[in-house]
N, C-alpha and C positions, 0 to 999 in steps of 0.2 A: 299639512293639507287641512285638518280640522281647524286649526287656528286661522288659516287663510280664509276659509269659508265663514268662520264666525266673525272675523273682522269685516268681511263684506256684508254680512247680514246686519251687523251693527250700523255700518255705514249707510245701508239701504234704509234702516229704520229711522236714522236721524234725517235722512232726506224725507222720509214719509212724514215726520213730524215738523219739518221746517217749512218755511214760507213758499219754497218752490215745490210745494207738494199739491198734487191733485189726486184724490183718491175717489174711485167709484168702486164700491164693493159689489161684486157679483159672484154669488156662490151658487153653484148648481150641482146638486147630487141626485142622480136618478136612483130609482129603487133597487137596481141591481148592483151598482158599484159606486162608491162615493167618489166624486171627481169634482174638486172645487177649483174655482177660477177667481183669483184676486188680481184686480187690474190696478197697478200702481203706476201713476204717472208722475215721474220725478224729473227734476232737471239734471244736467250733467254736472252741476257744481253744488257743493254743500254751502258755501258762503258767497256773498253775503245773504243773510236770512231775511226773506220777504214773506208776505202772507200768501197763502194759497187756499182756495176754497174747494171743498169737495162738493160736487154737484152731480146728482144721479137723476136722470130722467128716465122713466119707465113708460114708454108709450104704448098708444093703441096697441099704448104701453101702458146600339141601343135603341129604344122605342118604348116602352111601357114600364116603368123603370126598365125601360128597354124592352117593353112588350107593347104590341099593337093591339088596339081594340079590334076584335072581330077580324083579324087578318094575321098572316104569318108575321111574328115578331121581327122587327128590324132595328138596327141601331144606327143605325147610321154612325225740429223744434223750432216748431214755430214758436215765437215769443209769446209771453202771456198776454191775454186780452186786457184792455183797460176796463176801468170800473164802468164807464158809460156803456162800453160794448157788452159787457157781461150782464148788466142789469136791463138792457133793452133788447131782450132775446128776440131775434127775428127768425130763428130757425123753424119755429112753428107758427109764424105770423100769417094767417089766412089772408088778411087784408092786403098785405103787400103782394102776395101771390096773385090775388084777384086783380089788383091793380095792374100788374104785369100782364096778365092774360087779356085784360081789356084792351091793351094797346097793341096786342098781337094780331096776326092775320085772323080775319073773321072765320075763315073756313077751318082752321086749326082749332079755334075756340068752339066752333059748333061741333066738331067731331069729338072734342073732349067732353063737352056737355052731353052729347048723345051716349058716349061711353059710360058717363056716370049714371045716366037714366036707364041704362040697360042692365042694372044689377038687381032686378026684381025677380030674376029666375030662381027657383028653388032647387034644392038638391035633387029631387025627383025628376026634374026637367032636363037634367044633364045626362049624357050617355055614362054607362057604368065603367067603361074602359075594361071590362072583363076579358081575360085572356082565353082565347079559343084555339086550341091545338089543332092543326090541320096536317094530315098526312101528305107528304110530298108526292107530287105526281111522278110518273115514270121519267118524263123528260127532265124535271128538276133533279131527281135522283141521279140520273146519268151526268148531268152538268156538275153536280156536287162531286161525284167520284172522279170526274175528269179533272177538276180543280185540285182535288186532294193528291193526284198524281204529280202536280207541278207545284205543290205547296212547299213553302220554305222548310228546311230540316227542322226548325223548332216548332213547326205546326204539325209535324208527323206524330200521329197517335195510332196505336194498334187498335184493331177492332176487338170489342169486348173489354175495353178499358174502363176502369172506375174512376171518376172525378173525385178527388179528395180535397176537402177544404177545412181548415182548422179555424173555427170562428172564436177568437179569443183577444181580449184587451180592447183598445180603441178602435172604433170603426168611423172613418171620416166620410162625409158626403161628397168630398172632392175626388177627382180622378187622381190616380197616382202614376208617376213616371216609373220606369223599370228600375231606377236606382233608388226609389223610395221604399222604406219599410213600412209595415202596418197594412191594414186592410182598408179597402175602398168600397163603399156601399154600391156605387154604379158598376164597378167591376165585378162585384159578387153577383149582382142581379143579372149582368150581362152573361156571366158564365153559366148560370142557370138556363138562360134562354138558348144560348149556343148549345149546351149539352142536351136540351130537349130535342133539337133538330139534328144533332150530330149523329150519324149512324154508327160512329165508332165507339160512342159512350154508352155503356150498359146500364149505369146507374150513378148515384152519388153517395159518398160516404162522408158524413160530417162528423167532426170531432168538435164538440161544443164545450167550452170552458168559461171561466169568468169573463163576462162582457162589460166594457166600459163605454157604453152608449145609451142613448135614450130610447124610450119606447116607440118613438116614430120610426127609427131605423129597424128596430126588431119587428115591428109590424110589416115593414117593406120586405124584409128578408122572408118572413113567414109566408107572406103572400106569394112570393116567388117559388117557395118550396112546394106550396100547393099547386100552383100552376104547372111546375115541372112534372108532377105526378100525372098530369092529364096526358103526357106522352106515353104512359104505360110503363115507364122505367121506375126502378126502386129508389127510394131515399132512406138510408139507414143512419141513425144518429148514435154516437158514442159519447157518453157524458161522465167524465171522471170527476168534475167538480161542477155542481149544479145547484142553483137556487131559483127563485121564482122566474127571473127573467130568462135564464138559460132553459129552464124546463118549459117555458112558454113557447120558445123557439123549437125545441125538440119535439113538442107535442104535435107539431105539424108533420113530422116524419112517419113513416109507416111502422118503423121499429125503433125502439130505444134500448141500448145496452149500456151497462155500467159495470166497472170492476168491483170486486168484493169490498175493497177499501175505498170506494168513492165517497167523496164529500157531498152529501146531500143536505142542504139546509133549507128546507121549505118550511119556514117558521112564520111566514107573514111578512108585511111590508111596514115601514116606519117613516115618519117624516119629522124633521126637526128644524129648528131656527136657533141660530147662535147669536149671542149678544156680547159685546166687548166693552160695554160702558164701565163696568167694574174694573176691568184691566186698565182702561185708560185713566180712570180716577187715581189708581195707585201710582202712575207715572206723571200725574199732574196735567192731564189733558182734558179739557171740557169740550165736548161736541155741541154746537149750537144748531139745531136742526129745525128746518121749516118743512113740514110735510103737507102736501096737498093731495088729497085722496085718502079716504079712511082705510083702504086696503094697502096703501103704500107702506111697505114694511122695510125697504132698504135703509131708511133712516133709523128705524127701530133698532137695528143691530148696533148702532152707535149711541143712541139716546135712551135706550131702555135696557132694563135687565131682565125683563120678563116678556113673554109674548102677549101682544094685544088681543083682545076678543075678536077684532075684525081679522087679524092675520091668522088666528087659530081657526076661524070660520073658513077662510080661503084654503088654507093648507088641508084641512080636514076634507073639504069638498074635493080637492085634487086627489087626495089619498084614496077617498071613497071611489072615485072614478076609476083609478088605476086598479085598485084591489077588486072592485066589483067586475071590471072587465076581465081580469085575470080569472076569477072564479067562473064566470060565464063560459069563457073559451075552453077552460080546462075541463069543466063539467061536460060540455058538448063533445070534445074529442075523446074523453075517456068514457063517455056513455053513462055518466053517473049523475045523480042529483046534486044541485049546488050545495045543499045542506050537508050532503055527505062529504063533498070536498072540503068544506069549511071545517067540518068536525075533524077530518083527517089532519088538516094543517094545525088545528089547535091541540092535537095529541102531542105534537113535538116529535114527529117521527124522524129519525135519522138513519135507521138501519135499512140497508139496501135490501135485505131479505123481505122486510115488511112491504117495501115499495113493489117488490115482484109479486108477493102474495095478493096485494090490493090492485094489481093491474096498472101500476103507474109506469113501470118499465117492462120490456119484453122478457129479458133475461139477464143474468149476472154472468158476464164474460169479460175476459181481458181483451185488449186490442188484437193481439195475435190470434186469439180464438175467433173474434169477429171476422178477421181477415181469412181465416181457414174456411169458415162458414160461407163467405162470399166466393171463395175459390170453388168450393163444392157446388154452389149455386150456379156459377158460371161454367162449370165443366172444365175448370183448369186442373191439370194434373198436379198431384201433391208435391212432386219434387220441383215444380216450376213455381215462379213467383206470380202473384196476382198482378197483372198490368194496370198500373195506376199512373195518373197524371195529376200534379198538385195545382193549387190555385194560381200560383204565379206563372207556371209554364203554360197553363191553358188560357190565361189571360192574354198570351201572345197570339193565339189563334185568331186570325181575322174573320170577321163576319162575312166578308166576300167569299172566303173559302167554303163557307157553309151555305152560300146562297141567300144570305141575309143582308145584302147591301142596301136594300131599301128602295123606295119609289122616287119619282122625279120631284114630287113635292117635298120641300124641306122645312123643318121646324127647328128654330134655334133654341139652344138651351144654355143659360147662364147660371152658373152655380155660385151662390153667395153664402159662404160659410164663415163663421167666426165673428169676432168683434168688429165693429164698424169704425173706421178711421178715415180722415180725408186724404192723408198721404201715408205711403209706406214707411213704417218704422225702421230704425237702423237694425233691429234685432229680429224682425219678423221674417218668417220663412214663407216662400211662395205658396199661396193657397191656405195659409194659416189664419187669415183675416180678410175682411171686405175693404178694400181700399177704394174709396169713393171715386177718385179720378180715373182709376183703371176701369172700374165698373161702368162708369158714365161713357168711356170710350167704346166699350163693347156695345152698350145700349145704342149709341149713335151709329155704330157700324151696321147694326141690324136695321135701324130705321132708314138709313140711306141705301141699303142694299135691296134690290129686287128679288134676290135669291130665295128669301125667306117668306113663307106664307104666314107664319105666326111665330110667337116666342114664348118660352116658358122660363120664368125666373124661379130657380130652386133655392129656397131659403132655409138656412139653418143657423140662426143667429139670435142672441139675446139682446142685440142692439149696440149702441156705442155713441159715436160722435152725432149730435143732433143735426148740425149743419150738413154734414155728409149725408145723413139720412134724408133730409129735405131736398137736397140737390139731386139725389138718386131718384126720390119720389117724383120730382118734376120731369126728369128724363124719361122715367117709365110712363108717365102720364102722356108725354108727347109721343112716345112709341105707340101707346095704345090708341092714339088718334089716328094712326096710320095702318095698323095691322093688330090683329088679336094678341093680347098678352094675358097669360095665365100665371098666377102665382102658385107654386107647389111648396107646401111647408114640410119640413122633416121633423126632427126632435123638438125644436123650438124656433118660433118666430114671433118674438115678443118685442115690445118697445120699438126701438129702431128697426127690428126685423119685421114687425107688423107694419110699421110705417111704410116700408118699401112696398109691402104687399097691397096696401090700399089702393094704389094707382093702377092695379091690374083689372082686367075685365071680369075676372072670376078668381076666387081664392079657394084652393083645395088643401085641406089639412087631414092629418090622421086623426083617429079617434082620440089619441092621448098626446097629440102635439100640444105643447105649451104656448099659448099666444095671448094677445091682448095686452094687458099691463099699460093702461093709459093713466098716467099719474106723474107727479113731480115731488121730488125731495131735494132740498138744497140747504146749505148752511156753511159753517166754518168751524175750525178748531180754535179754541181759546187756549194758548200755550203758556199763559202767565205763570202758573204754578210750576210747570216743567222748568221755565227759564229760571226761576227762583232756586230750584233744586240744583241746577247745573251751573249756576253763577253767571248766567247770561243776562245782558241788559239790552234794551233796544228803545231809542228815542226817535220821535218823528216830528218833523216841521211840515205843516201842510197849509194849503190854501183851497177853500172850497168846503162846504158844509159836510159833504159826504166823501171827502178825499181819503179819509182813513179806514173806510169800510173794508177795503181789500189789504190795506197796508198794516193795520194794527191787529195782528194775531196775538199780541201779548196782553190783550184785555178783551172782555166780552163786548157785545154790541151795546151801543147806547140806545136809548128808547127810540129816537127818530130813525136810527140806523136799522134797528130790528123791524120797525114798521115798513121802511122802505124795501127791505129784503122780502118781507111777507107779501107785500103787493106785487113785487116783481115775480115771485114764485106763482102767485095766484093768476097773474096775467099770462105767464108762460103756459100754465096748465089749461087756461081757457082757449088759447090759440091752438094748442095741441088737440084738445077735445073737439073744438069746432071743425077743425080740418078733418078729423076722423069722421065726424058726423056728415060732413059733406061728401067725403070720398065714398062712404057706405050708403048714401042716400037716406039717412036717418035724420030725425029731428035732434036738436041739441039736447033736449030733455030725455029723449029715448037713449042717446048715446051716453048721457050722464049716468044712466042706470047701469050701464055695463062697463063704465070707465072706473074712476076712483081708484086707479092703480091695481085693479084686480087681474090676476092671471087666471085664464080659463083653459080647460082641457078642450080639445078640438071639437068634440061633439057638443059640448055646451056652448062654444062660441058660435057653432053653426046654428043652434037653435036661437041664438040671440042676435043673429044677423051680422056677426063679425067674420063669418066664414061662409062660403056658398055651397061647398060640397065636401063630402068625407071620402077620402081615398088617397092613393099614392101617385107616383108620377105617371102611371099608366092612364089614370083617370084624367089627369091634367092634359095628356096627349089627346085623349078622346075629345075632351072639351075644346081644346085648340083646334082640332079638326072640324068640330061642329061650327065654331065661330068663323073659321076660315073657309066654310063651305066646301070642305073636303069630305066626300063620302066615308063613312066609318069603316067600310071594308076595303078602302084604298090604302095601299102601303105608302108610308112616308119615311123619310130619312131624317133622323135626329142628328143635329150638328152641334157638337160641343164646342163652345167658345170660352176659353181655348184650352187645348190640352197642356198640362203643366210641363215645364221643362226642368231637368234636374239642376239643382243649385249645388254649390260647394258644401253647404251644411248638410244637404241631403246625401251627397256622395260620401261625406265623412260618416254620417249616421248609418249609411247603408254597409259600410265595411266595419262597423262596430267601433269607430273612433270615439274616444272620451273627450275629444277637444271641444265638442258642442255640448255644454252642459255638464260640468264636473259633478255638481251636486243637483239633486232633483228640484229642490227649492229654488236655487239660483236659476236653473234652466226654465222653470215656470215663469219666474219673474222676468228674465231677460226676453223671453218670447212675447210677453205681454206688455213690456215697456214701450208705450207709444207716446209720442209727444202730441197729445190731443188736447188742445185748449178749447175752452167754451163749454156750451151746455152738452150734457150727455142724455142720450135716450137709450137707457139700459134697464134690463129687467132686475127685479129685486133679487135678493138672495133667497133662493128656495132650494132646500136640500132634502132629497130623498135618499135614504141610505139603508144598507143592509146591516144586519146585526154585526157581522164580522167586519164590516167596513168602518166601524167606529173608530178604529185605531189610526186611520189615515190622518196625517197631520195637516193642519191648515197652515199655509206659509205665513199668514199674519201672525199667528200664534208663535210660530217658530221665531219670527223676527222679534217680537216682544219678549219672548223668553231669553233669547240671547242677549238682548239689550239689557234686560234686568240683571242678568248673570254678569254683565260686564261692569255694573256699577260698584 
């Protein structure tokens, strides 16, 4: 098995370095848990060898998460592109877009222009979407009790039950089918809302362990924990393994417990950038990179061996944002000065006893002791078990059963998570990426339907295929001409992800959402020295001055080829930047100040005009109601388009089959192997990591290591 895996890794690396290779490196590691994504676009065949360019574009680059504002919450291979096509990038060509619009129906154009001019509203002018818990009336209580009598067996829950949820590992922004494993952010949030109004639920018991998600999702869950407490019910946290991100979440609970042997690593946060230039030189690969945007660091990973001053500046600002926010929230919830919190972290405290003494946790207890305490609190006899219902079972309880079915006005929600591609890849799982043609179909369905008063695009994406991003942008823009469209950002909405959001009437982001990233990096690999080492030779017969630009990977650029490449990249950047400026009603000079490939935290993006409001899905719902002329105290029904259906890989994964992904590295590569030709609008490699996460291996280094080991 080891030999088989190694041979496959070597095969993949040879594809990586061959002409049918397209690579766009995107590495994203949040402060809590390192999670890197390397997108390798390779052909199905190793020979014959042709050239491939790597091009990475970084673009401008239920109800309230199932809660309602001021109301009872309701939920209601394709072949390679030719040289001419690659170097005449139209994905971000504003002029072509404008020309098309000028020939369209005048009414639609007028509506689009009006939508663009309506983006002068500031954050304070939008409703907050704050959750207000309201006691159910006598009639509603009677109706709910009656419905519970006729509920399905799997919806039956004893009175005085404690809802338990284990928050650990990856949390996706997509809805999960009942056959899917893992956690779903919308279902977590919905469970909190249902539990708040469910008379059978006495409280919530959270077991919080190492999380593998961004700060945007953590903020959303934290908000729901605080909202749930408005119902008067308790929320208790148990944290056997806890660092900054996990403690940030636990701090929203009324009580925090930990076992004596708990792993607490509150040592601070770090950020890093990786560089593979030295590794590539050792195997005879020379990356030739053209970078547009001084903060554009994706090309630096290939072309540099150290961090640039601009990249250092950007990463430092992002880290300061996250760490500063963490200190502020923890100092507020613990009732301590920020300086005291920072001093405590700098002491390197890891003893659980010290955490209790300083008031960071409520008490030191094992899980069974916490359960016994809850039994006593709820008046359950010692010899009886504490009635509990877990996350998966409670997710099956319908909102209708609890009287949360919503109002007559409907708001559509489309979730766009993962890397962007035009068509679905052979190895991609449903919901694991944004497929342009499928997304556009949903947008058109909403536009043509009279059922929906507004639409919310929920984005959690670092970007991807630029053409797909532009086509989706256009469809969202057309939708916004007929009804309000609000973009709600999760962990990341950068590059192609931000590109999609620009077409909306308003953009809502979390404080620590990563967004922006308007920049271009493009280039090619010169494999001449590698070919000499392995005894490979390639000769080309061509016609046309620039015919060998894409074909000749065995030599570096000639002077005129390098000039053409640089001009093409600069032109693409200008198109991208100008369209961003137009979409955000900014001058080109003003947009240039916030572009240059820089990634911004949500609150900084808001202060620079890239984002309209700070908040979660609940605020996006409130703004959608405002723009659709729906009173804030009116209940609406949120309609998810569409709920996922279980696929064979999901079924196999659900029963613990090892058929899908024998090796973790291969699994990661297979899921992200998409045949995406053309320009990419993808965020740079930004890595936030915990100290203990440093051992997590990057698949690209595994590939290179195995390749070198086979020589």
